[in-house]
Structures are given as C-alpha cells and as structure tokens.
LUMTI-484649 format. One record per residue (C-alpha): residue number from 1; x, y, z. Coordinates in Angstrom, 3 decimals. Example, Ala and Ser with C-alpha at 12.3 -4.5 7.8 and 13.67 -1.06 7.14 Angstrom:
REM residues 2
1  12.300  -4.500  7.800;
2  13.670  -1.060  7.140;
***
This chain:
REM residues 73
1  0.061  -0.023  -0.014;
2  2.703  2.525  0.638;
3  4.294  3.189  -2.642;
4  7.926  4.859  -3.163;
5  6.724  8.011  -4.893;
6  7.389  11.680  -4.324;
7  6.005  12.923  -0.903;
8  2.925  14.749  -1.225;
9  0.690  16.507  1.325;
10  -2.314  14.415  0.052;
11  -0.814  11.182  -1.176;
12  1.266  10.152  1.759;
13  -1.481  10.300  4.428;
14  -4.005  8.668  2.028;
15  -1.485  5.625  1.549;
16  -0.867  5.476  5.293;
17  -4.811  5.357  5.773;
18  -4.899  2.584  3.127;
19  -2.191  0.643  4.922;
20  -4.059  0.951  8.167;
21  -7.338  -0.276  6.565;
22  -5.330  -3.389  5.241;
23  -3.867  -3.947  8.702;
24  -7.326  -4.079  10.221;
25  -8.721  -6.252  7.237;
26  -6.094  -8.919  7.516;
27  -7.465  -10.491  10.723;
28  -11.031  -10.323  9.463;
29  -10.024  -12.230  6.230;
30  -8.165  -14.715  8.465;
31  -11.082  -15.178  10.904;
32  -13.619  -15.561  8.084;
33  -11.448  -18.270  6.536;
34  -11.452  -20.165  9.815;
35  -15.301  -20.620  10.024;
36  -18.016  -19.171  12.099;
37  -17.987  -19.016  15.824;
38  -18.224  -16.569  18.787;
39  -14.419  -15.997  18.667;
40  -14.533  -14.975  15.040;
41  -17.592  -12.807  15.542;
42  -15.585  -10.917  18.244;
43  -12.892  -10.288  15.652;
44  -14.857  -9.661  12.583;
45  -17.307  -7.058  13.914;
46  -14.946  -4.492  15.451;
47  -12.060  -4.967  13.078;
48  -14.238  -5.325  10.124;
49  -16.171  -2.213  10.883;
50  -12.885  -0.265  11.229;
51  -11.508  -1.751  8.054;
52  -14.739  -0.887  6.209;
53  -14.835  2.716  7.358;
54  -11.140  3.255  6.576;
55  -11.337  1.590  3.344;
56  -14.412  3.631  2.152;
57  -12.740  6.833  3.376;
58  -9.653  5.944  1.296;
59  -11.721  5.244  -1.789;
60  -13.672  8.468  -1.519;
61  -10.462  10.496  -0.853;
62  -8.728  8.857  -3.765;
63  -11.616  9.636  -6.122;
64  -11.683  13.182  -5.035;
65  -7.972  13.461  -5.472;
66  -8.185  12.005  -8.989;
67  -10.944  14.444  -9.947;
68  -8.869  17.401  -8.562;
69  -5.775  16.203  -10.459;
70  -7.641  15.814  -13.788;
71  -9.308  19.203  -13.310;
72  -5.917  20.869  -12.921;
73  -4.664  19.599  -16.259;
***
C-alpha cells in the first residue's frame, strides 16, 4: 500500500490510511477463513467495521484527489 513515490501533502497520508485499513482487514479475512464461531464474531465485527470505514474513506478520498488532479490538467 505504501508506494515509493514523491512525498505529497495528500498522497502520503492517504497511503498510510490505506495501509491501516489493510492491517485491520487482514485479521478479518483470517477469521472468516477459519469458519463461524463466537470468537470469529468478536474479531470480525470490530475489526471489520474499522476496516470498512477506513477503506471507504480511502476510496472516496482517492476519487476526489483523482478528480482534482484531472481538473488541474
């Protein structure tokens, strides 16, 4: 998620946010692969909610940034 590109006031924080979303999503994917139980629900619900919110924020932020960059051309 973190790419070696020029530092930018917009891109660097967005990539950090994307990396954080991935960190929260990894245990969710592992728990879902293990099957259903109360223990997996205890992981999936809080971690999945955070990963979903961070992921959606990253996508919206990226689309806005893309739109702004295209408008500046």
